[in-house]
C-alpha positions in Angstrom: 29.3 108.6 162.9 28.1 107.0 160.2 24.2 107.6 158.7 21.5 105.2 159.6 19.3 104.1 157.8 15.8 105.5 158.0 12.9 105.9 157.3 9.2 107.6 157.6 6.0 107.2 156.9 2.9 108.6 156.5 -0.4 107.1 156.6 -3.0 107.4 154.7 -0.8 108.7 151.9 -3.9 111.1 151.2 -4.6 113.7 153.2 -6.2 117.3 154.1 -5.1 120.1 156.7 -7.5 118.7 159.5 -7.3 114.7 159.4 -5.4 112.7 161.7 -2.3 110.2 160.2 0.2 107.6 161.2 3.4 108.6 161.5 5.9 105.8 161.5 9.0 105.6 162.1 11.2 102.7 161.7 15.0 102.8 162.0 18.3 99.8 161.3 20.2 99.9 164.9 21.2 97.4 166.3 19.5 97.5 169.8 22.9 95.9 171.2 21.9 95.1 175.5 25.1 94.6 176.8 23.7 91.0 177.5 25.4 89.0 174.1 28.7 87.3 174.2 29.9 88.0 170.2 29.9 84.3 169.1 33.6 84.1 167.2 35.1 85.8 170.5 33.1 85.4 173.3 33.3 88.7 174.4 30.3 90.3 175.7 29.3 93.3 173.1 29.2 96.4 174.8 25.4 98.3 174.9 24.5 100.2 172.5 20.5 100.5 171.7 18.7 104.5 170.7 17.4 105.7 174.5 15.4 109.2 172.6 13.3 109.6 170.4 11.8 113.0 169.4 8.9 114.0 166.9 8.8 117.3 165.6 6.4 118.9 163.3 7.3 122.4 161.6 10.3 122.7 164.4 7.5 121.8 167.2 7.9 118.9 169.7 5.0 116.8 169.1 5.6 114.2 171.2 9.1 112.5 172.8 9.8 108.7 174.0 12.4 107.4 176.1 13.2 104.0 174.9 14.9 101.8 176.9 17.8 99.2 175.6 15.1 95.8 175.7 13.1 97.7 172.4 14.1 95.2 169.6 15.9 95.8 166.6 15.6 97.4 163.9 12.7 99.6 166.1 9.5 101.0 165.0 7.5 104.3 166.3 4.1 104.9 165.5 2.4 108.4 166.5 -1.6 110.0 165.4 -1.1 113.9 165.3 -3.7 115.9 164.0 -2.4 117.4 160.2 -2.2 121.4 161.1 -1.6 122.2 157.1 1.4 121.8 154.8 4.9 121.6 156.3 7.9 118.9 157.1 7.5 116.4 159.9 11.3 115.3 161.7 12.1 112.5 163.8 15.4 112.4 165.9 17.0 110.4 167.7 19.7 109.7 170.0 21.9 106.6 171.0 24.0 106.4 174.2 26.6 106.1 172.7 26.6 109.6 171.5 25.0 108.9 168.2 21.9 111.6 166.3 21.1 111.5 163.6 17.4 112.6 162.4 14.8 112.4 159.5 12.9 114.3 157.9 9.4 114.5 156.2 7.2 116.8 153.9 3.5 117.4 154.7 1.5 118.5 152.1 -1.9 118.2 152.6 -4.7 117.6 149.2 -6.8 120.6 148.8 -10.2 120.0 149.7 
């Protein structure tokens, strides 16, 4: 399966150990509900949507989200978390057709 485009952003850009940051995640995905018809063929477009999103910090599960087909195309997820040190954030997402992808971002807190 093709790797999907996705992005993780940490806000604010400058943070230190002990800070609470906002972690934003967006993925390019059609999020088809299975209720829409193809305009050219008139056939129903099969359901294809993300149904599971997991956020990890240094390989420890931070939160898990169960997602339904009603979420918009190219969904955006956001969590707040405390920075406990350097490492990485990983987001693993799965869809109802068995596609599994992940995105990682290094966590580099400033000293001080």
